[in-house]
MILO-323639 format. One record per residue (C-alpha): x, y, z; residue in three letters; residue number from 1. Coordinates in steps of 0.02 Angstrom, whole numbers. Example, Ala and Ser with C-alpha at 12.3 -4.5 7.8 and 13.67 -1.06 7.14 Angstrom:
// residues 2
+--------+--------+--------+------+-----+
:     c1 :     c2 :     c3 : type : seq :
+--------+--------+--------+------+-----+
:    615 :   -225 :    390 :  ALA :   1 :
:    684 :    -53 :    357 :  SER :   2 :
+--------+--------+--------+------+-----+
// end
This chain:
// residues 359
+--------+--------+--------+------+-----+
:     c1 :     c2 :     c3 : type : seq :
+--------+--------+--------+------+-----+
:   4226 :   4268 :   8269 :  UNK :   1 :
:   4134 :   4315 :   8286 :  UNK :   2 :
:   3977 :   4402 :   8231 :  UNK :   3 :
:   4034 :   4555 :   8339 :  UNK :   4 :
:   4210 :   4588 :   8293 :  UNK :   5 :
:   4189 :   4659 :   8117 :  UNK :   6 :
:   4329 :   4753 :   8028 :  UNK :   7 :
:   4467 :   4834 :   8132 :  UNK :   8 :
:   4415 :   5011 :   8182 :  UNK :   9 :
:   4517 :   5165 :   8166 :  UNK :  10 :
:   4555 :   5267 :   8320 :  UNK :  11 :
:   4401 :   5337 :   8405 :  UNK :  12 :
:   4366 :   5513 :   8348 :  UNK :  13 :
:   4477 :   5500 :   8198 :  UNK :  14 :
:   4430 :   5536 :   8017 :  UNK :  15 :
:   4290 :   5429 :   7947 :  UNK :  16 :
:   4352 :   5283 :   7846 :  UNK :  17 :
:   4330 :   5303 :   7656 :  UNK :  18 :
:   4207 :   5173 :   7610 :  UNK :  19 :
:   4105 :   5148 :   7450 :  UNK :  20 :
:   3928 :   5142 :   7526 :  UNK :  21 :
:   3807 :   5047 :   7421 :  UNK :  22 :
:   3637 :   5111 :   7359 :  UNK :  23 :
:   3507 :   5151 :   7496 :  UNK :  24 :
:   3336 :   5084 :   7449 :  UNK :  25 :
:   3278 :   5116 :   7627 :  UNK :  26 :
:   3276 :   5304 :   7589 :  UNK :  27 :
:   3099 :   5372 :   7562 :  UNK :  28 :
:   3129 :   5555 :   7526 :  UNK :  29 :
:   3191 :   5700 :   7633 :  UNK :  30 :
:   3143 :   5825 :   7769 :  UNK :  31 :
:   3188 :   6008 :   7762 :  UNK :  32 :
:   3276 :   6083 :   7915 :  UNK :  33 :
:   3370 :   6247 :   7947 :  UNK :  34 :
:   3527 :   6150 :   7921 :  UNK :  35 :
:   3473 :   6083 :   7751 :  UNK :  36 :
:   3389 :   5928 :   7686 :  UNK :  37 :
:   3392 :   5771 :   7794 :  UNK :  38 :
:   3363 :   5602 :   7709 :  UNK :  39 :
:   3202 :   5514 :   7769 :  UNK :  40 :
:   3203 :   5325 :   7792 :  UNK :  41 :
:   3060 :   5197 :   7782 :  UNK :  42 :
:   3016 :   5092 :   7935 :  UNK :  43 :
:   2954 :   4941 :   7841 :  UNK :  44 :
:   3090 :   4811 :   7801 :  UNK :  45 :
:   3087 :   4747 :   7622 :  UNK :  46 :
:   3125 :   4576 :   7552 :  UNK :  47 :
:   3299 :   4646 :   7506 :  UNK :  48 :
:   3328 :   4697 :   7686 :  UNK :  49 :
:   3281 :   4521 :   7749 :  UNK :  50 :
:   3394 :   4436 :   7622 :  UNK :  51 :
:   3534 :   4553 :   7670 :  UNK :  52 :
:   3508 :   4499 :   7852 :  UNK :  53 :
:   3511 :   4317 :   7801 :  UNK :  54 :
:   3669 :   4347 :   7705 :  UNK :  55 :
:   3757 :   4430 :   7850 :  UNK :  56 :
:   3698 :   4292 :   7969 :  UNK :  57 :
:   3784 :   4165 :   7857 :  UNK :  58 :
:   3945 :   4265 :   7865 :  UNK :  59 :
:   3936 :   4326 :   7682 :  UNK :  60 :
:   4021 :   4499 :   7663 :  UNK :  61 :
:   3995 :   4539 :   7843 :  UNK :  62 :
:   4108 :   4688 :   7845 :  UNK :  63 :
:   4016 :   4770 :   7700 :  UNK :  64 :
:   3847 :   4785 :   7786 :  UNK :  65 :
:   3851 :   4962 :   7835 :  UNK :  66 :
:   3762 :   5126 :   7797 :  UNK :  67 :
:   3822 :   5304 :   7778 :  UNK :  68 :
:   3836 :   5390 :   7950 :  UNK :  69 :
:   3740 :   5550 :   7982 :  UNK :  70 :
:   3570 :   5612 :   8025 :  UNK :  71 :
:   3410 :   5530 :   7957 :  UNK :  72 :
:   3225 :   5570 :   7980 :  UNK :  73 :
:   3083 :   5449 :   8019 :  UNK :  74 :
:   2908 :   5506 :   7986 :  UNK :  75 :
:   2888 :   5693 :   7993 :  UNK :  76 :
:   3000 :   5753 :   8135 :  UNK :  77 :
:   3011 :   5935 :   8191 :  UNK :  78 :
:   3123 :   6026 :   8318 :  UNK :  79 :
:   3037 :   5946 :   8465 :  UNK :  80 :
:   3057 :   5768 :   8402 :  UNK :  81 :
:   3172 :   5649 :   8502 :  UNK :  82 :
:   3343 :   5605 :   8433 :  UNK :  83 :
:   3396 :   5421 :   8437 :  UNK :  84 :
:   3576 :   5368 :   8410 :  UNK :  85 :
:   3631 :   5203 :   8335 :  UNK :  86 :
:   3774 :   5119 :   8242 :  UNK :  87 :
:   3797 :   5113 :   8055 :  UNK :  88 :
:   3794 :   4923 :   8055 :  UNK :  89 :
:   3640 :   4897 :   7949 :  UNK :  90 :
:   3563 :   4767 :   8063 :  UNK :  91 :
:   3569 :   4893 :   8207 :  UNK :  92 :
:   3497 :   5029 :   8096 :  UNK :  93 :
:   3358 :   4910 :   8032 :  UNK :  94 :
:   3316 :   4858 :   8210 :  UNK :  95 :
:   3285 :   5034 :   8265 :  UNK :  96 :
:   3192 :   5102 :   8109 :  UNK :  97 :
:   3076 :   4950 :   8100 :  UNK :  98 :
:   3018 :   4979 :   8279 :  UNK :  99 :
:   2971 :   5159 :   8245 :  UNK : 100 :
:   2830 :   5132 :   8121 :  UNK : 101 :
:   2699 :   5272 :   8135 :  UNK : 102 :
:   2813 :   5379 :   8238 :  UNK : 103 :
:   2923 :   5538 :   8207 :  UNK : 104 :
:   3101 :   5532 :   8256 :  UNK : 105 :
:   3275 :   5591 :   8210 :  UNK : 106 :
:   3401 :   5450 :   8195 :  UNK : 107 :
:   3581 :   5496 :   8220 :  UNK : 108 :
:   3695 :   5361 :   8147 :  UNK : 109 :
:   3872 :   5348 :   8209 :  UNK : 110 :
:   4018 :   5285 :   8109 :  UNK : 111 :
:   4060 :   5126 :   8195 :  UNK : 112 :
:   4134 :   5054 :   8031 :  UNK : 113 :
:   3998 :   4924 :   8018 :  UNK : 114 :
:   4004 :   4856 :   8198 :  UNK : 115 :
:   3857 :   4840 :   8306 :  UNK : 116 :
:   3821 :   4954 :   8454 :  UNK : 117 :
:   3884 :   4840 :   8595 :  UNK : 118 :
:   4042 :   4778 :   8509 :  UNK : 119 :
:   4082 :   4958 :   8441 :  UNK : 120 :
:   4064 :   5024 :   8620 :  UNK : 121 :
:   4202 :   4900 :   8672 :  UNK : 122 :
:   4311 :   4941 :   8522 :  UNK : 123 :
:   4292 :   5129 :   8541 :  UNK : 124 :
:   4204 :   5170 :   8382 :  UNK : 125 :
:   4037 :   5196 :   8471 :  UNK : 126 :
:   4119 :   5320 :   8584 :  UNK : 127 :
:   4119 :   5496 :   8658 :  UNK : 128 :
:   4217 :   5575 :   8518 :  UNK : 129 :
:   4106 :   5498 :   8382 :  UNK : 130 :
:   3951 :   5557 :   8466 :  UNK : 131 :
:   4021 :   5729 :   8479 :  UNK : 132 :
:   4079 :   5729 :   8299 :  UNK : 133 :
:   3913 :   5679 :   8226 :  UNK : 134 :
:   3817 :   5805 :   8333 :  UNK : 135 :
:   3929 :   5941 :   8263 :  UNK : 136 :
:   3940 :   5887 :   8081 :  UNK : 137 :
:   3757 :   5858 :   8062 :  UNK : 138 :
:   3716 :   6030 :   8143 :  UNK : 139 :
:   3597 :   5941 :   8263 :  UNK : 140 :
:   3582 :   6098 :   8372 :  UNK : 141 :
:   3508 :   6189 :   8220 :  UNK : 142 :
:   3387 :   6045 :   8185 :  UNK : 143 :
:   3308 :   6020 :   8356 :  UNK : 144 :
:   3261 :   6144 :   8492 :  UNK : 145 :
:   3299 :   6026 :   8634 :  UNK : 146 :
:   3468 :   5966 :   8695 :  UNK : 147 :
:   3441 :   5781 :   8724 :  UNK : 148 :
:   3501 :   5626 :   8628 :  UNK : 149 :
:   3447 :   5451 :   8669 :  UNK : 150 :
:   3585 :   5320 :   8660 :  UNK : 151 :
:   3559 :   5130 :   8672 :  UNK : 152 :
:   3603 :   5061 :   8843 :  UNK : 153 :
:   3731 :   4940 :   8770 :  UNK : 154 :
:   3824 :   5090 :   8704 :  UNK : 155 :
:   3858 :   5159 :   8877 :  UNK : 156 :
:   4031 :   5076 :   8906 :  UNK : 157 :
:   4103 :   5182 :   8760 :  UNK : 158 :
:   4025 :   5353 :   8799 :  UNK : 159 :
:   4059 :   5477 :   8939 :  UNK : 160 :
:   3894 :   5568 :   8949 :  UNK : 161 :
:   3968 :   5718 :   9046 :  UNK : 162 :
:   4096 :   5741 :   8912 :  UNK : 163 :
:   3967 :   5743 :   8773 :  UNK : 164 :
:   3870 :   5878 :   8869 :  UNK : 165 :
:   4027 :   5980 :   8898 :  UNK : 166 :
:   4075 :   5974 :   8716 :  UNK : 167 :
:   3903 :   5996 :   8634 :  UNK : 168 :
:   3777 :   6049 :   8767 :  UNK : 169 :
:   3674 :   5894 :   8728 :  UNK : 170 :
:   3618 :   5784 :   8875 :  UNK : 171 :
:   3637 :   5596 :   8853 :  UNK : 172 :
:   3492 :   5484 :   8901 :  UNK : 173 :
:   3513 :   5294 :   8892 :  UNK : 174 :
:   3368 :   5203 :   8813 :  UNK : 175 :
:   3323 :   5019 :   8832 :  UNK : 176 :
:   3434 :   4872 :   8789 :  UNK : 177 :
:   3321 :   4810 :   8647 :  UNK : 178 :
:   3251 :   4912 :   8504 :  UNK : 179 :
:   3081 :   4826 :   8528 :  UNK : 180 :
:   3059 :   4925 :   8687 :  UNK : 181 :
:   3087 :   5097 :   8610 :  UNK : 182 :
:   2899 :   5133 :   8582 :  UNK : 183 :
:   2858 :   5099 :   8764 :  UNK : 184 :
:   3011 :   5197 :   8817 :  UNK : 185 :
:   2966 :   5350 :   8714 :  UNK : 186 :
:   2785 :   5340 :   8767 :  UNK : 187 :
:   2837 :   5345 :   8954 :  UNK : 188 :
:   2933 :   5508 :   8934 :  UNK : 189 :
:   3094 :   5412 :   8913 :  UNK : 190 :
:   3081 :   5310 :   9069 :  UNK : 191 :
:   3158 :   5137 :   9063 :  UNK : 192 :
:   3082 :   5002 :   9172 :  UNK : 193 :
:   3195 :   4875 :   9255 :  UNK : 194 :
:   3143 :   4747 :   9129 :  UNK : 195 :
:   3202 :   4861 :   8985 :  UNK : 196 :
:   3372 :   4871 :   9071 :  UNK : 197 :
:   3395 :   4686 :   9089 :  UNK : 198 :
:   3515 :   4611 :   8968 :  UNK : 199 :
:   3461 :   4434 :   8915 :  UNK : 200 :
:   3553 :   4305 :   8807 :  UNK : 201 :
:   3417 :   4179 :   8773 :  UNK : 202 :
:   3417 :   4033 :   8652 :  UNK : 203 :
:   3367 :   4138 :   8503 :  UNK : 204 :
:   3507 :   4265 :   8539 :  UNK : 205 :
:   3633 :   4124 :   8560 :  UNK : 206 :
:   3585 :   4044 :   8396 :  UNK : 207 :
:   3585 :   4208 :   8299 :  UNK : 208 :
:   3770 :   4204 :   8269 :  UNK : 209 :
:   3786 :   4017 :   8237 :  UNK : 210 :
:   3776 :   4041 :   8048 :  UNK : 211 :
:   3926 :   4156 :   8057 :  UNK : 212 :
:   4027 :   4033 :   8154 :  UNK : 213 :
:   3981 :   3887 :   8038 :  UNK : 214 :
:   4038 :   3996 :   7893 :  UNK : 215 :
:   4218 :   3955 :   7940 :  UNK : 216 :
:   4202 :   3803 :   7829 :  UNK : 217 :
:   4231 :   3925 :   7683 :  UNK : 218 :
:   4392 :   3988 :   7756 :  UNK : 219 :
:   4534 :   3955 :   7631 :  UNK : 220 :
:   4640 :   3878 :   7768 :  UNK : 221 :
:   4501 :   3754 :   7812 :  UNK : 222 :
:   4477 :   3712 :   7628 :  UNK : 223 :
:   4666 :   3692 :   7607 :  UNK : 224 :
:   4674 :   3570 :   7753 :  UNK : 225 :
:   4530 :   3467 :   7683 :  UNK : 226 :
:   4615 :   3464 :   7512 :  UNK : 227 :
:   4780 :   3411 :   7594 :  UNK : 228 :
:   4697 :   3262 :   7676 :  UNK : 229 :
:   4613 :   3212 :   7515 :  UNK : 230 :
:   4782 :   3225 :   7425 :  UNK : 231 :
:   4864 :   3119 :   7560 :  UNK : 232 :
:   4731 :   2984 :   7530 :  UNK : 233 :
:   4755 :   2997 :   7342 :  UNK : 234 :
:   4944 :   2973 :   7362 :  UNK : 235 :
:   4917 :   2827 :   7482 :  UNK : 236 :
:   4990 :   2911 :   7632 :  UNK : 237 :
:   4824 :   2894 :   7720 :  UNK : 238 :
:   4678 :   2778 :   7690 :  UNK : 239 :
:   4519 :   2850 :   7622 :  UNK : 240 :
:   4420 :   2789 :   7774 :  UNK : 241 :
:   4545 :   2879 :   7888 :  UNK : 242 :
:   4529 :   3042 :   7788 :  UNK : 243 :
:   4336 :   3024 :   7788 :  UNK : 244 :
:   4339 :   3001 :   7974 :  UNK : 245 :
:   4458 :   3150 :   7998 :  UNK : 246 :
:   4343 :   3263 :   7895 :  UNK : 247 :
:   4193 :   3201 :   7993 :  UNK : 248 :
:   4282 :   3236 :   8154 :  UNK : 249 :
:   4318 :   3412 :   8097 :  UNK : 250 :
:   4135 :   3441 :   8057 :  UNK : 251 :
:   4081 :   3363 :   8221 :  UNK : 252 :
:   4196 :   3479 :   8318 :  UNK : 253 :
:   4127 :   3630 :   8226 :  UNK : 254 :
:   3947 :   3581 :   8256 :  UNK : 255 :
:   3982 :   3543 :   8440 :  UNK : 256 :
:   4063 :   3714 :   8472 :  UNK : 257 :
:   3954 :   3821 :   8361 :  UNK : 258 :
:   3786 :   3736 :   8384 :  UNK : 259 :
:   3785 :   3623 :   8532 :  UNK : 260 :
:   3869 :   3742 :   8651 :  UNK : 261 :
:   3752 :   3889 :   8618 :  UNK : 262 :
:   3601 :   3775 :   8633 :  UNK : 263 :
:   3654 :   3692 :   8794 :  UNK : 264 :
:   3757 :   3838 :   8862 :  UNK : 265 :
:   3667 :   3859 :   9032 :  UNK : 266 :
:   3687 :   3673 :   9071 :  UNK : 267 :
:   3868 :   3641 :   9017 :  UNK : 268 :
:   3984 :   3648 :   9167 :  UNK : 269 :
:   4117 :   3781 :   9177 :  UNK : 270 :
:   4126 :   3968 :   9155 :  UNK : 271 :
:   4251 :   3983 :   9012 :  UNK : 272 :
:   4179 :   3956 :   8837 :  UNK : 273 :
:   4334 :   3865 :   8784 :  UNK : 274 :
:   4304 :   3739 :   8925 :  UNK : 275 :
:   4121 :   3719 :   8881 :  UNK : 276 :
:   4171 :   3688 :   8700 :  UNK : 277 :
:   4303 :   3562 :   8752 :  UNK : 278 :
:   4173 :   3466 :   8856 :  UNK : 279 :
:   4044 :   3468 :   8720 :  UNK : 280 :
:   4177 :   3414 :   8593 :  UNK : 281 :
:   4234 :   3273 :   8703 :  UNK : 282 :
:   4057 :   3205 :   8707 :  UNK : 283 :
:   4039 :   3225 :   8522 :  UNK : 284 :
:   4210 :   3143 :   8495 :  UNK : 285 :
:   4165 :   2994 :   8598 :  UNK : 286 :
:   4000 :   2974 :   8509 :  UNK : 287 :
:   4087 :   2974 :   8343 :  UNK : 288 :
:   4215 :   2854 :   8407 :  UNK : 289 :
:   4078 :   2736 :   8458 :  UNK : 290 :
:   4008 :   2737 :   8279 :  UNK : 291 :
:   4186 :   2690 :   8215 :  UNK : 292 :
:   4178 :   2526 :   8311 :  UNK : 293 :
:   4343 :   2426 :   8314 :  UNK : 294 :
:   4406 :   2495 :   8148 :  UNK : 295 :
:   4515 :   2625 :   8237 :  UNK : 296 :
:   4664 :   2590 :   8352 :  UNK : 297 :
:   4713 :   2676 :   8518 :  UNK : 298 :
:   4818 :   2819 :   8433 :  UNK : 299 :
:   4680 :   2850 :   8308 :  UNK : 300 :
:   4552 :   2855 :   8450 :  UNK : 301 :
:   4658 :   2984 :   8542 :  UNK : 302 :
:   4678 :   3087 :   8380 :  UNK : 303 :
:   4489 :   3079 :   8348 :  UNK : 304 :
:   4426 :   3130 :   8522 :  UNK : 305 :
:   4562 :   3261 :   8555 :  UNK : 306 :
:   4538 :   3334 :   8380 :  UNK : 307 :
:   4350 :   3354 :   8397 :  UNK : 308 :
:   4367 :   3425 :   8572 :  UNK : 309 :
:   4499 :   3555 :   8515 :  UNK : 310 :
:   4397 :   3614 :   8364 :  UNK : 311 :
:   4247 :   3627 :   8476 :  UNK : 312 :
:   4340 :   3721 :   8609 :  UNK : 313 :
:   4405 :   3848 :   8480 :  UNK : 314 :
:   4235 :   3870 :   8398 :  UNK : 315 :
:   4147 :   3894 :   8563 :  UNK : 316 :
:   4279 :   4020 :   8617 :  UNK : 317 :
:   4224 :   4135 :   8477 :  UNK : 318 :
:   4059 :   4164 :   8573 :  UNK : 319 :
:   4159 :   4263 :   8701 :  UNK : 320 :
:   4142 :   4408 :   8578 :  UNK : 321 :
:   3954 :   4386 :   8554 :  UNK : 322 :
:   3899 :   4348 :   8727 :  UNK : 323 :
:   3836 :   4469 :   8859 :  UNK : 324 :
:   3913 :   4353 :   8988 :  UNK : 325 :
:   4090 :   4415 :   8954 :  UNK : 326 :
:   4192 :   4574 :   8957 :  UNK : 327 :
:   4347 :   4625 :   8856 :  UNK : 328 :
:   4465 :   4588 :   9000 :  UNK : 329 :
:   4379 :   4422 :   9025 :  UNK : 330 :
:   4398 :   4375 :   8841 :  UNK : 331 :
:   4582 :   4420 :   8842 :  UNK : 332 :
:   4609 :   4323 :   9006 :  UNK : 333 :
:   4529 :   4168 :   8932 :  UNK : 334 :
:   4617 :   4175 :   8762 :  UNK : 335 :
:   4791 :   4194 :   8840 :  UNK : 336 :
:   4761 :   4026 :   8933 :  UNK : 337 :
:   4655 :   3931 :   8811 :  UNK : 338 :
:   4745 :   3956 :   8647 :  UNK : 339 :
:   4912 :   3879 :   8703 :  UNK : 340 :
:   4819 :   3727 :   8768 :  UNK : 341 :
:   4726 :   3718 :   8605 :  UNK : 342 :
:   4886 :   3722 :   8505 :  UNK : 343 :
:   4964 :   3587 :   8613 :  UNK : 344 :
:   4808 :   3479 :   8594 :  UNK : 345 :
:   4811 :   3507 :   8401 :  UNK : 346 :
:   4994 :   3453 :   8389 :  UNK : 347 :
:   4958 :   3300 :   8501 :  UNK : 348 :
:   4810 :   3250 :   8396 :  UNK : 349 :
:   4913 :   3263 :   8234 :  UNK : 350 :
:   5053 :   3160 :   8304 :  UNK : 351 :
:   4926 :   3027 :   8360 :  UNK : 352 :
:   4851 :   3026 :   8186 :  UNK : 353 :
:   5019 :   2999 :   8108 :  UNK : 354 :
:   5065 :   2860 :   8227 :  UNK : 355 :
:   4896 :   2781 :   8192 :  UNK : 356 :
:   4930 :   2792 :   8005 :  UNK : 357 :
:   5104 :   2719 :   8013 :  UNK : 358 :
:   5073 :   2583 :   8139 :  UNK : 359 :
+--------+--------+--------+------+-----+
// end
């Protein structure tokens, strides 16, 4: 899916995955501590950072957008400066550092294997063992004189604060949901208002991962399917108008599930994303059928509408891994029920397409 899944993580607390980290143009020097030199990072995002963000949003090399875990310095921190914790997914790292311009802070980056905080907390890589490991390996107790680390609220499901304290002596404080609220949170002596605690999933949030979902058109299996249809038309097994309509139907299903569903999410009936996608796809399929006029028979009509609805249902279901509306158990519950129905619908649509082509 989804934008949140990322590469498969190793067991929480296990050895860090060997990974060839790329150059780090965001580094701006170093800060001396009793435990050695700590790399300092800039807070201003460069053009390269923004292009990298765009690349990831389009699903290009998503699993490679990570930074080296460890301790970083922002500004000129000392032993009284707060310690903020984040994931080594570069978008998470960028979101935090860009909000701390003009401030001093320590940034402890966990090895989540390139997965964002919320998803990594569910997977176990943003977890108790990894927090403890980074505190120990970076010698944090020798860098700061206090015993407090600030974790993002969305990382709370993966971290047992009392276990971190028992293992390291550091107290865990949970910061706001969004990095944009960090300055106000720090200025208020680490007090989060109810608004800072509120998890929202507005239109901008919902559309953020659309590019990643649409990137499925580059999947070799999708390209192979399109090539097979074109070959069937070339060999005379299917007419070119039929193949064109099939390809259009596939694109319509993808757009319905990956674009229409997130846009109209609050207003589409149903709780399950797969159901919302099926409903949106049915509407899109009927609209496409209307444009085909009387050039398509009953079997072809069934194949068209059912095919669009199924693709849309599958595409929309991917949002279960990117939405704050769902939980891991809810995702598994939905997939166990939706995927078999989607397979049945796919087979039915293919049979109807063959019947339409032969008769």
